[in-house]
Each structure stands twice: as structure tokens, then as C-alpha cells.
C-alpha positions in Angstrom: -50.3 -8.4 15.8 -47.7 -7.4 18.5 -47.6 -11.1 19.7 -47.0 -12.3 16.2 -44.2 -9.7 15.7 -42.6 -10.9 18.9 -42.9 -14.5 18.0 -41.3 -13.8 14.5 -38.5 -11.9 16.1 -37.7 -14.7 18.5 -37.6 -17.1 15.6 -35.2 -14.9 13.7 -32.9 -14.6 16.7 -32.8 -18.3 17.2 -32.0 -18.8 13.5 -29.2 -16.4 13.4 -27.8 -16.7 16.8 -27.2 -20.4 16.5 -30.1 -21.5 18.7 -30.0 -18.6 20.9 -26.2 -18.7 21.6 -24.8 -15.1 21.8 -21.7 -14.2 19.9 -19.7 -13.9 23.1 -20.5 -17.5 23.8 -19.2 -18.9 20.5 -17.0 -21.9 20.8 -13.8 -22.4 18.7 -15.6 -24.9 16.5 -18.0 -22.2 15.4 -15.1 -20.5 13.5 -14.3 -23.6 11.5 -16.0 -24.3 8.1 -18.7 -26.9 8.6 -18.3 -30.0 6.5 -21.6 -31.2 5.1 -22.7 -33.5 2.3 -25.6 -31.4 1.0 -26.4 -27.8 0.8 -29.8 -27.9 2.3 -30.1 -24.1 2.5 -29.1 -21.5 0.1 -29.8 -17.9 -0.6 -33.4 -16.8 -0.6 -36.1 -14.5 0.5 -35.9 -13.2 4.0 -37.1 -16.0 6.3 -38.1 -15.7 9.9 -37.8 -19.4 10.6 -34.7 -21.5 11.2 -33.1 -23.4 8.4 -32.4 -26.9 9.6 -28.7 -27.3 8.6 -27.8 -30.9 9.0 -24.4 -32.2 9.8 -22.6 -35.2 8.2 -19.1 -36.4 8.2 -17.5 -35.4 4.9 -18.3 -32.8 2.2 -18.7 -33.1 -1.5 -15.9 -31.1 -3.1 -15.1 -29.7 -6.4 -12.2 -31.1 -8.5 -9.6 -29.1 -6.5 -10.6 -30.9 -3.3 -11.9 -27.6 -1.8 -15.5 -27.0 -0.6 -17.8 -24.5 -2.4 -21.2 -22.9 -1.9 -22.7 -26.0 -3.5 -21.2 -28.3 -1.0 -21.3 -26.4 2.3 -24.7 -25.7 3.8 -25.3 -22.0 4.4 -28.2 -19.7 5.1 -27.9 -16.5 3.2 -31.0 -14.2 3.0 -32.0 -11.0 1.3 -33.9 -8.4 3.2 -36.8 -7.3 1.0 -39.7 -6.0 3.1 -40.2 -3.4 5.8 -40.9 -6.0 8.4 -37.8 -8.0 7.5 -35.7 -4.8 7.7 -37.1 -4.0 11.2 -36.3 -7.5 12.5 -32.9 -7.5 10.8 -31.9 -4.2 12.4 -33.2 -5.3 15.8 -30.7 -8.3 15.7 -27.9 -6.4 14.0 -27.7 -3.7 16.6 -27.4 -6.2 19.4 -24.2 -7.8 18.0 -20.7 -7.1 19.3 -18.8 -7.9 16.1 -20.2 -7.8 12.5 -18.6 -8.3 9.1 -20.0 -6.1 6.4 -19.2 -5.9 2.7 -20.4 -3.3 0.2 -21.4 -4.2 -3.3 -21.0 -1.3 -5.8 -21.2 -0.4 -9.5 -17.5 0.0 -9.9 -13.9 -0.2 -8.5 -13.4 3.5 -7.8 -15.1 4.1 -4.4 -15.4 7.9 -5.0 -17.6 7.5 -8.1 -19.1 4.0 -7.5 -22.7 3.7 -6.4 -23.9 1.3 -3.6 -25.9 -1.7 -4.9 -26.2 -3.4 -1.5 -24.5 -4.4 1.7 -23.9 -7.9 3.0 -23.6 -8.7 6.8 -22.5 -11.8 8.7 -21.7 -12.5 12.3 -21.8 -16.3 12.3 -20.2 -18.9 10.0 -22.3 -19.8 7.0 -25.1 -17.3 7.8 -25.7 -13.8 6.7 -28.0 -11.2 5.2 -28.0 -9.0 2.1 -29.6 -5.6 2.1 -30.2 -4.2 -1.4 -29.8 -0.4 -1.7 -32.1 1.5 -4.1 -30.5 3.1 -7.2 -32.4 6.4 -6.6 -30.3 8.5 -4.2 -33.2 9.8 -2.0 -34.4 6.2 -1.5 -30.9 5.0 -0.8 -30.4 7.6 1.8 -33.6 6.6 3.6 -32.3 3.0 3.8 -28.8 4.0 4.9 -30.2 6.4 7.5 -31.7 3.4 9.3 -28.2 1.7 9.3 -26.6 4.8 10.9 -27.0 3.6 14.5 -25.1 0.4 13.5 -22.3 2.0 11.6 -21.8 4.8 14.1 -22.0 2.6 17.1 -18.6 2.8 18.9 -19.2 -0.5 20.7 -19.7 -2.8 17.7 -16.6 -4.1 16.0 -16.8 -3.8 12.2 -15.0 -6.6 10.2 -14.1 -6.4 6.5 -11.7 -7.2 3.8 -10.1 -4.0 2.5 -12.2 -1.8 4.7 -10.7 1.4 3.3 -12.8 0.8 0.2 -16.0 0.3 2.1 -15.3 3.4 4.3 -14.8 5.5 1.3 -18.0 4.2 -0.4 -20.1 4.9 2.7 -18.5 8.4 3.1 -20.1 9.3 -0.2 -23.5 8.6 1.5 -22.5 10.6 4.6 -22.1 7.5 6.7 -19.1 7.3 9.1 -17.9 3.8 10.2 -17.1 4.1 13.9 -15.9 1.6 16.5 -13.1 -0.9 16.4 -12.1 -2.2 13.0 -10.7 -5.6 11.9 -9.4 -5.8 8.4 -8.5 -9.3 7.3 -6.4 -8.1 4.4 -4.2 -6.0 6.8 -4.2 -8.8 9.4 -2.8 -11.3 6.9 -0.3 -8.7 5.6 1.2 -8.6 9.1 1.1 -12.4 9.5 2.6 -13.1 6.1 3.7 -10.0 4.2 5.2 -11.8 1.2 2.0 -13.7 0.3 -1.0 -12.4 -1.7 -3.8 -11.0 0.5 -6.9 -11.1 -1.7 -9.9 -12.9 -0.3 -10.0 -15.7 -2.8 -6.4 -16.7 -2.0 -7.0 -16.4 1.8 -10.3 -18.4 1.6 -8.5 -21.3 -0.3 -5.5 -21.3 2.0 -7.2 -21.0 5.4 -10.7 -22.3 4.9 -10.1 -24.8 2.0 -13.0 -23.1 0.3 -13.4 -21.9 -3.3 -15.5 -18.7 -3.3 -17.9 -17.8 -6.1 -16.1 -15.9 -8.9 -17.6 -12.5 -9.7 -17.3 -13.4 -13.5 -20.1 -15.9 -12.9 -22.4 -13.0 -12.1 -21.4 -10.2 -14.4 -19.3 -12.0 -17.1 -15.8 -11.3 -18.3 -14.4 -7.8 -18.8 -15.6 -6.1 -21.9 -18.6 -4.2 -23.4 -21.0 -7.0 -22.5 -20.0 -7.1 -18.8 -23.0 -6.5 -16.6 -23.2 -4.0 -13.7 -23.8 -5.5 -10.2 -27.1 -3.6 -10.3 -28.3 -5.8 -13.2 -27.6 -9.1 -11.3 -30.7 -11.0 -9.9 -31.1 -10.4 -6.2 -30.9 -14.1 -5.2 -27.6 -14.5 -7.1 -26.0 -11.3 -5.7 -27.1 -12.4 -2.2 -25.3 -15.7 -2.6 -22.1 -13.9 -3.8 -22.1 -10.9 -1.4 -23.0 -12.7 1.8 -20.5 -15.4 1.0 -17.8 -12.7 0.9 -18.9 -11.4 4.3 -19.2 -14.9 5.7 -15.7 -15.9 4.6 -14.2 -12.7 5.9 -15.8 -13.2 9.3 -14.4 -16.8 9.4 -11.0 -15.6 8.4 -11.0 -13.1 11.3 -11.1 -16.0 13.8 -8.0 -17.5 12.2 -6.1 -14.2 12.0 -6.8 -13.1 15.6 -4.8 -16.1 16.8 -2.0 -15.7 14.2 -1.6 -12.0 15.0 -1.1 -13.0 18.7 1.3 -15.8 17.8 3.4 -13.4 15.7 3.3 -10.7 18.4 1.9 -8.2 15.8 -1.5 -7.5 17.3 -0.3 -4.3 18.8 1.1 -3.2 15.4 -2.3 -4.1 13.9 -4.4 -2.2 16.4 -2.2 0.8 17.0 -0.6 1.4 13.5 -2.2 -0.3 10.5 -5.9 0.0 11.5 -5.7 3.7 12.6 -3.7 4.4 9.5 -6.4 2.9 7.3 -8.7 5.8 8.4 -6.0 8.4 7.8 -5.4 7.1 4.2 -9.1 7.0 3.5 -9.4 10.7 4.3 -6.2 11.5 2.3 -7.5 9.6 -0.7 -11.0 11.2 -0.5 -9.4 14.7 -0.4 -7.1 14.2 -3.4 -4.8 17.0 -4.7 -5.4 19.8 -7.1 -3.6 19.6 -10.5 -2.6 22.4 -12.9 -3.6 20.8 -16.2 -2.5 23.9 -18.2 1.0 23.6 -16.9 1.2 19.9 -17.8 0.0 20.6 -21.4 2.7 23.2 -21.7 5.3 20.8 -20.3 4.1 18.1 -22.7 4.9 20.4 -25.6 8.4 21.2 -24.2 9.1 17.4 -23.8 8.0 16.8 -27.4 10.7 19.3 -28.5 13.3 17.7 -26.2 12.5 14.2 -27.5 12.8 15.4 -31.1 16.2 17.0 -30.4 17.5 13.8 -28.9 16.1 11.8 -31.8 18.0 13.9 -34.3 21.2 13.5 -32.3 20.8 9.7 -32.1 20.1 9.5 -35.9 23.1 11.7 -36.7 25.4 9.6 -34.6 24.0 6.3 -35.9 24.1 7.5 -39.5 20.5 6.5 -40.2 17.0 6.7 -38.9 15.5 3.7 -37.1 12.9 2.9 -34.4 14.7 3.9 -31.1 11.9 2.3 -29.1 12.6 -1.1 -30.7 15.2 -3.0 -28.7 15.8 -5.3 -31.7 16.6 -2.4 -34.1 18.5 -0.5 -31.4 20.7 -3.6 -30.7 21.6 -4.0 -34.4 22.6 -0.3 -34.7 24.7 -0.2 -31.5 26.4 -3.6 -31.6 26.5 -4.7 -35.3 26.7 -1.4 -37.2 28.6 0.8 -34.6 30.3 -2.1 -32.8 30.4 -0.3 -29.5 31.6 -3.4 -27.6 33.5 -6.5 -28.6 31.2 -9.0 -26.9 27.7 -7.6 -26.5 25.3 -9.2 -23.9 22.4 -11.1 -25.4 18.9 -12.0 -24.1 17.6 -15.5 -23.8 16.1 -15.2 -27.3 19.5 -14.4 -28.7 18.7 -10.7 -29.3 21.2 -8.0 -28.2 20.4 -6.7 -24.8 19.6 -3.0 -24.6 18.4 -3.1 -21.0 18.9 -0.1 -18.7 21.8 -1.6 -16.7 23.6 -2.7 -19.9 23.4 0.8 -21.5 24.2 2.5 -18.2 27.6 0.8 -18.1 28.4 2.1 -21.6 27.0 5.6 -21.2 30.2 7.1 -19.8 32.1 6.3 -23.0 29.5 6.8 -25.7 27.4 9.9 -26.2 24.8 8.1 -28.3 24.1 5.8 -25.3 23.5 8.7 -23.0 21.2 10.2 -25.6 19.2 7.0 -25.8 18.9 6.8 -22.0 17.7 10.4 -21.9 15.3 9.7 -24.8 13.8 6.7 -22.9 13.5 8.7 -19.7 11.7 11.7 -21.3 9.4 9.4 -23.3 8.4 7.6 -20.1 8.0 10.8 -18.2 5.7 12.2 -20.9 3.5 9.1 -21.3 3.3 8.0 -17.7 2.9 11.3 -15.9 2.7 14.5 -18.1 0.1 13.2 -20.5 -1.6 10.7 -18.2 -2.2 12.8 -15.0 -4.7 15.2 -16.6 -6.9 12.2 -17.5 -6.9 11.0 -13.9 -8.5 14.2 -12.5 -12.0 13.2 -11.2 -14.7 15.3 -12.8 -16.7 15.3 -9.5 -13.9 16.8 -7.4 -11.4 18.3 -9.9 -8.6 16.5 -7.9 -6.3 13.6 -8.5 -7.0 10.8 -6.0 -4.2 8.3 -5.6 -4.8 4.9 -3.9 -2.4 4.1 -1.1 -1.8 0.4 -0.5 -0.8 -0.9 2.9 -0.3 -4.5 1.8 2.1 -4.4 -1.2 5.6 -3.7 0.1 6.8 -6.4 2.5 9.0 -3.9 4.4 6.0 -1.9 5.6 6.3 1.0 3.2 3.2 2.3 1.6 2.8 2.1 -2.2 0.7 4.4 -4.4 -1.4 3.6 -7.4 -3.8 5.2 -9.9 -1.7 7.3 -10.2 1.6 6.3 -8.6 2.7 9.5 -7.1 5.7 7.9 -5.3 7.6 7.1 -8.4 7.7 10.5 -10.1 11.4 10.9 -11.1 13.1 13.7 -9.2 16.7 13.1 -10.2 16.3 15.0 -13.5 15.3 18.6 -14.0 12.4 17.6 -16.3 11.3 15.0 -13.8 11.2 17.5 -11.0 9.1 19.8 -13.2 6.2 17.3 -12.9 5.9 18.2 -9.2 5.1 21.8 -10.3 1.7 20.6 -11.5 0.5 19.8 -8.0 -1.0 22.9 -6.4 -3.1 24.1 -3.4 -6.9 24.0 -3.7 -7.1 27.9 -3.9 -5.3 31.1 -3.1 -6.1 30.8 0.6 -4.0 27.7 0.8 -0.3 26.8 0.3 1.4 23.5 -0.1 3.5 22.4 2.8 6.1 19.7 2.5 7.7 18.1 5.6 10.6 15.7 5.0 12.5 13.5 7.4 16.2 14.2 7.0 18.3 11.1 6.4 15.9 9.0 8.5 17.3 5.6 7.4 20.9 6.6 8.3 19.7 7.8 11.6 18.0 4.5 12.2 21.0 2.4 11.3 23.2 4.6 13.5 20.8 4.1 16.4 20.2 0.3 15.9 23.9 -0.4 15.5 24.8 1.9 18.4 27.7 3.2 16.2 29.1 6.0 18.4 30.9 7.9 15.7 27.8 8.2 13.6 25.5 8.9 16.6 27.8 11.7 17.7 27.8 13.3 14.2 24.0 13.3 14.2 23.8 14.7 17.8 26.2 17.5 16.8 24.0 18.4 13.8 26.9 17.7 11.4 26.5 17.1 7.7 26.7 13.3 8.0 28.1 12.8 4.5 30.9 15.4 5.0 31.5 13.9 8.5 31.9 10.4 7.0 34.2 11.8 4.2 36.4 13.5 6.8 36.8 10.2 8.8 37.2 7.9 5.8 39.6 10.0 3.8 41.4 11.3 6.9 41.0 15.0 6.2 39.7 17.9 8.4 35.9 18.4 8.1 36.5 21.9 6.6 38.7 20.5 3.9 36.3 17.8 2.5 36.0 18.2 -1.2 32.7 17.9 -3.1 33.9 14.7 -4.8 34.8 13.2 -1.4 31.4 14.1 0.1 29.6 12.7 -3.0 31.5 9.4 -2.7 30.9 9.2 1.1 27.2 9.9 0.5 27.0 7.0 -2.0 28.6 4.7 0.5 26.4 5.8 3.4 23.2 5.0 1.5 24.7 2.1 -0.3 25.7 0.3 2.9 22.0 0.0 3.8 21.4 -1.9 0.6 24.6 -4.0 0.7 26.5 -2.2 -2.0 29.5 -4.1 -3.4 32.8 -2.7 -4.7 31.5 -3.3 -8.2 28.2 -1.5 -7.5 30.0 1.4 -5.9 32.4 1.8 -8.8 29.5 2.0 -11.2 27.8 4.7 -9.1 31.0 6.8 -8.7 34.2 7.7 -10.6 36.1 5.3 -8.4 37.8 2.2 -9.9 36.8 -1.2 -8.4 39.9 -1.4 -6.3 39.4 2.1 -5.0 35.8 1.3 -4.2 36.8 -1.8 -2.3 39.3 0.1 -0.3 36.7 2.8 0.5 34.2 0.2 1.8 36.9 -1.4 4.0 37.9 2.0 5.4 34.3 2.8 6.0 33.8 -0.3 8.1 37.0 0.4 10.0 35.6 3.9 10.7 32.2 2.6 11.8 33.0 -0.9 13.3 29.6 -1.2 15.0 27.9 -1.0 11.7 29.6 -4.2 10.4 28.9 -5.9 13.7 25.2 -5.0 13.5 24.9 -6.2 10.0 26.5 -9.6 10.9 24.2 -9.9 13.9 21.1 -9.2 11.8 22.1 -12.0 9.3 22.8 -14.4 12.2 19.4 -13.5 13.8 17.6 -14.2 10.5 19.4 -17.5 10.0 18.3 -18.7 13.5 14.7 -17.2 13.5 13.8 -17.0 9.8 12.8 -13.4 10.1 14.0 -9.9 11.1 11.9 -7.1 12.6 11.5 -3.4 12.8 11.6 -1.2 15.9 7.8 -1.8 16.3 8.1 -5.6 15.8 7.0 -5.7 12.1 8.4 -9.0 10.8 10.0 -9.6 7.4 10.3 -13.4 6.8 13.3 -14.5 4.9 12.7 -18.0 3.6 15.9 -18.0 1.5 18.3 -17.0 4.3 19.8 -20.5 4.6 19.6 -21.3 0.8 22.4 -23.3 -0.7 22.3 -20.9 -3.7 24.8 -18.2 -2.9 23.1 -15.5 -5.1 19.6 -16.2 -3.5 21.1 -16.4 0.0 23.0 -13.1 -0.7 19.7 -11.4 -1.5 18.1 -12.6 1.7 21.1 -11.4 3.7 20.8 -7.9 2.2 17.2 -7.9 3.1 18.1 -9.0 6.7 20.0 -5.7 7.0 17.8 -3.4 4.9 14.2 -4.5 5.9 14.5 -3.4 9.6 15.9 0.0 8.6 13.4 0.7 5.7 10.6 -0.9 7.7 11.4 1.1 10.9 11.4 4.4 8.8 7.9 3.3 7.5 6.7 2.6 11.0 7.9 6.0 12.3 6.2 8.0 9.5 3.0 6.0 10.0 3.0 7.0 13.7 3.5 10.6 12.7 0.6 10.5 10.2 -1.8 9.0 12.7 -0.9 11.7 15.3 -1.0 14.6 12.9 -4.4 13.4 11.4 -5.8 13.2 15.0 -4.5 16.7 15.9 -5.8 18.2 12.6 -9.3 16.8 13.3 -9.4 17.6 17.0 -8.3 21.2 16.3 -10.9 21.6 13.5 -8.1 22.8 11.2 -8.8 23.5 7.6 -5.3 22.1 6.7 -5.4 18.6 5.1 -2.8 15.9 4.8 -2.7 15.0 1.1 0.3 12.8 0.2 2.9 10.5 1.7 6.0 9.9 -0.4 8.2 7.6 1.7 9.9 10.0 4.1 7.9 13.1 3.1 4.4 14.3 3.9 2.6 17.0 1.8 -0.2 19.1 3.2 -2.7 21.6 1.8 -2.1 24.2 4.5 -4.6 27.0 5.2 -2.5 30.2 5.2 -4.3 31.7 8.2 -3.2 28.7 10.4 0.1 28.0 8.8 2.4 28.9 11.7 0.4 26.8 14.2 0.2 23.9 11.8 3.9 23.9 10.9 4.9 23.8 14.6 2.5 20.9 15.3 3.5 18.9 12.3 7.3 19.3 13.0 6.7 18.4 16.7 4.7 15.2 15.9 7.1 14.0 13.2 10.2 14.6 15.3 8.7 13.0 18.4 7.0 10.0 16.7 9.6 7.6 18.0 12.5 8.0 20.4 15.9 6.8 19.0 19.4 7.3 20.2 19.7 10.0 17.6 17.4 13.0 17.0 14.8 12.8 14.2 15.0 16.0 12.2 12.3 17.3 9.8 12.9 19.8 7.0 9.9 21.9 6.1 9.0 24.4 3.3 6.0 25.9 1.7 5.2 26.9 -1.9 2.6 27.6 -4.5 3.3 24.1 -5.9 4.9 20.8 -4.7 8.3 21.5 -6.3 8.5 24.9 -4.7 7.5 23.4 -1.3 10.0 20.5 -1.6 
């Protein structure tokens, strides 16, 4: 029996290790999709004997010219017996790099149940391990996988690994060792492209993956759960995912090196993936009663605005209907001589159109306020309570690393980065976010004017650097220089205008844009911008240099070498080219700020774990981090967070962090 077991094991290793060749001996050709005429092997019951995959010169393809599972020979097996599981684990634990992909019952990793896990470490070969639905039985299977997942020496490869890490966390499995996420890798290689696996497979492997709809059907009440799909079909689908992802890794390793972004990948994006997974799993406590009360108040505010609008219009109409609103404002009330129209010939009531008219017409301001409060109520106040997970009692946002091309994080389900804070009612929403209990307090740590500090440092603008080093109010300092008055005599209006220019310059503000954002006329705004550049000459020089660099190289980069490709920088279309030129200036500044806070997050997360602190990092909103701080360790934690944030990256100007605590997010901010 022992001899038979050994013979079967040897056969398995030969099958999966490409005739005994170890993963470290793989040639470059192994990474390329093999081109075959017939799919001589497909998914099937676990086999201990080699599938004889034949090679021919050209593949059959589907109508798109791409290969598919029907035209590329592959050897995908499901593990369905104890003996098969033993043999599989024996080979798995000897690998140095393995791609794995979880199959689950849903898209939310915190509530979804594991259906199975696919593994691959050679092109066109892989295994699928079904996971029992009963939790005790599932735990028994997963316990046997613990040595693999917690092995620090085995690299784990995946596509959107954050999802898989969160799924396995629910089963008390930690994913240790080096990680390679193909979605993150491609984001650094080509940030403006889509990064989902189907797109990457088609673009890099000329291969059309199996669509999930062929297994479970289209969305709707008749859609199946993955648990209901036959094992041979789910094996074909799941292992293909792992196989494709492993092949993509070979492509992306080279491209990361070519783009000089491997360090950014290994030292920032991959470590951050683990930080974000922990933040998302923790979630944040929500005061539902407060939101219900706020919803009632908003209803009253909206009704008051409705009445004002109807009174001024002289009739009732559907304010939410752009068509009816346009007729009232521009036909009945004739607020402008030549109203703007949409492509369909309807009067335009877009935000920017109404914003221009709001200064002179009270009804317009009421309409803008009505829209703002209606959106606040539907998007946040009424929606947030429904997004509290029953299992945890918390709201769990999903941070996406691969959406904003600049390197900034974005947030979804719910989007906590877009809560409006410019209005009093908008700020009230933050009151609903509270600590987990009375032993904790919310702590908010915010970088002070980080983008201005970065542009001062990158441009080497002495006047601005000096102001930051002296701890001056940068907007008052700018106003004093631009308007030629002593610092102590700067008026509120002068400071406000200087602040608008300071932040506007980063985004390429024009005289027209500045006049719209302030009380200045267009000629006054133009004069202010010219004086600004005279005051800070190195800023203009830096901006010109950035555009010139982009024209020559096709990209700009952050302090850590994150690239933003600008394909339109040499466009003949002036409007299109202008947009790319503004990005050439803005992307390195916004992206560098994103890089710096990511470094801080990684370091703080590490210190919190190493020190066994009860304090948890909960949210990141651009330049701000929010923590659930344990009151007994508050002083220690505050000092550590401030230190890590302010020392995250050394610039020619100091990084300054403002901190506060409170019984809710608004109070802490």
C-alpha cells in the first residue's frame, strides 16, 4: 500500500510539475499561453496520471480571434477524495509561488460563504478544492490548508487579493508570506486602463475567459448560487481564473520592472492591501437614531425650500424635473436672455449653469439648496442605516486602490469620502459616526495643507518654503505678499482670495474660474494670478517644467515614482491638450500626497499591531485618518500617530498633522 501511495504521488508530481521540472526552473516559454488545436484535457475528477497535452502549431479560436477553454488544452482537476487531498497538499506545500482564488456565495466578503478554492502554479494546470457548506466540516478542510496559507516562504498570487484575504479571515485563516496581486500590478503599469481579469486576459493573453453568467445565469431571481453549480463546471471556471492570473503575473513582473514601479508595488500597494483589509473588516459604528432624527429635519428643510421656490415661481411644479424647471426659469421667469440648451434642445439646468446665476437670483440658490439637501438625504442620511451589517453592527466601506489614476484611494458601498462637508447639514452626517463603546473615542488626524507643502517643496519656491518653515498661515502670508500689505493687516477677504488662488493653482485655475469662485471681476482675477506668479516665480517655472517633461516622456511621476501617463499631452486639440497639461502639474502633487499618507497608514498599522493596541484605524478620507481610540492608551497612540504621519516622507518643508478627538467624527474633525 505504501509503495502504491508513493508511485501515485510521483505520478502526480510529474503531471503537475511539467515532467518533474520545478517552478524555479521554469523557462520563459512556460509563461506564454500554449497554442493547440484540440482541447485534449479538460476539467475532471482528480487524476493521479499525466494528461498528455499535445502541441500543434495554431489554435482554433472563437469569432473574436481569441483562444478559449475550448481551444487551449488544459488540465483542471477537482480534489474529491481523502487520498487526493493528501497528495494535493503534499505537492502544494512544496511550491514557492501559488495562485489561489476563492469562490463564494456572494460579493460581500464579510457575509459570503466559501464554496471552494482554486489553485494553480503552472500554465493551463490547476486544482479545485470544494469547501463543504456546513461550517464544522469547512473548518476541518481549511485547517489542513493552514500550513500553506500561513507559510511565510510561499508567495501567494491573486487578482484582487483583498477580497480573498477578507473571506479567509472569516474562517480564521491568515494569508501570510509575499503577495502578488495582478490587479494592483496592472494599476501601476497602466493606471488609466480597466484592471478586471477578463480585460487583462484578453489584452495580455489573447484569451477569452469563461463568463460567470454561463454558470449561474443573469442577475435576477432565477440566478443560481455558486453552491448550486455542478462541480465539473465550477472547476473549469474557478481553475481557469487561477490559471489566467498566474500567467498574468509573469507578464506583469517584467512590466513593473520596466516601469520602475516594482518598489512602489512591494513597499506601498501590497502592504497597504493588508491594512485596508483590516480597516474594512473592522468597519465603523453608526448612530442610526441620530440619522433618523436628521432625516426628519431634512424633510422639513426641503419642504420650506419647496414653498419658497413655488412662491417665487408663482406656481407648483416638479422641481426635480430638469424639463419643467427649465420652462419655469427661462420661459416663464425669463431669468436670462439667451439660456443654454442641451443637445436635445432642452434648457440646461446643470449645476454649473445654475451656479453662475445664483448670485443674482434667490430662486436659483433655493433650487441648488433643494438639490443638495435632497441628495444628502437620499444618498447618506436615509441610505447609511441600511448599510449597517447585521453581523457586526458596523458600516463597512470598500476601499479601492485601482480606481483613481493619481494614486488616491476611493471608497464605495458606502462612499465615505464624498460626504459633503461645506454645508452645515452635510457636516451633520459625520455626527452619525461614533466609537464602538464608551471606552473608546474617535480620533481624527489630518495633514495640514499637504498639497501646498508638496508643491512648495517640488518647485523649490523659497518664499513659500520659508512661510511653511516659520509656521505662518500660508494663505495670510500669500495675501500679504500678493496684495502688498503687512501680514497683520491682511483682511478676511484678501485671505479668502489668496486661499482660492493657492489651491486653484494646483488645478490650473483660470481668471474665469477664479472670478466665479470669488467676488473678483475677471480682470481683477487675471491680475491676481499674474501677481501670484511674480510673487512665487519658481512655481510657474516648475509648472512649465512638468509640462515639458510630460511632452517628452509621455508621463509625470510622484515623489515615489508613481507614473501618470498623459496620452493627450501633445494633442492638436487645444482643449484636450490643456486638460493633459493641468494633469501634468496636478497628478504629481495629488499623487505624492496619496503616496505619503499610504506610507503613514502602513507604519501606523504595523505599530498598532506590534504594540497589541486596542486602537483601530477605521477610515481614510484623502488627507485624514480616523481611528477608534481606546481611551486608556490615547496619549500614547496620539503621539505615535502624529510622529508616523509627520515623518512618513522627508520634504523641504515640514509635514504638519492636526489632531482632535470626540464622541463622533464631526467633533473629532
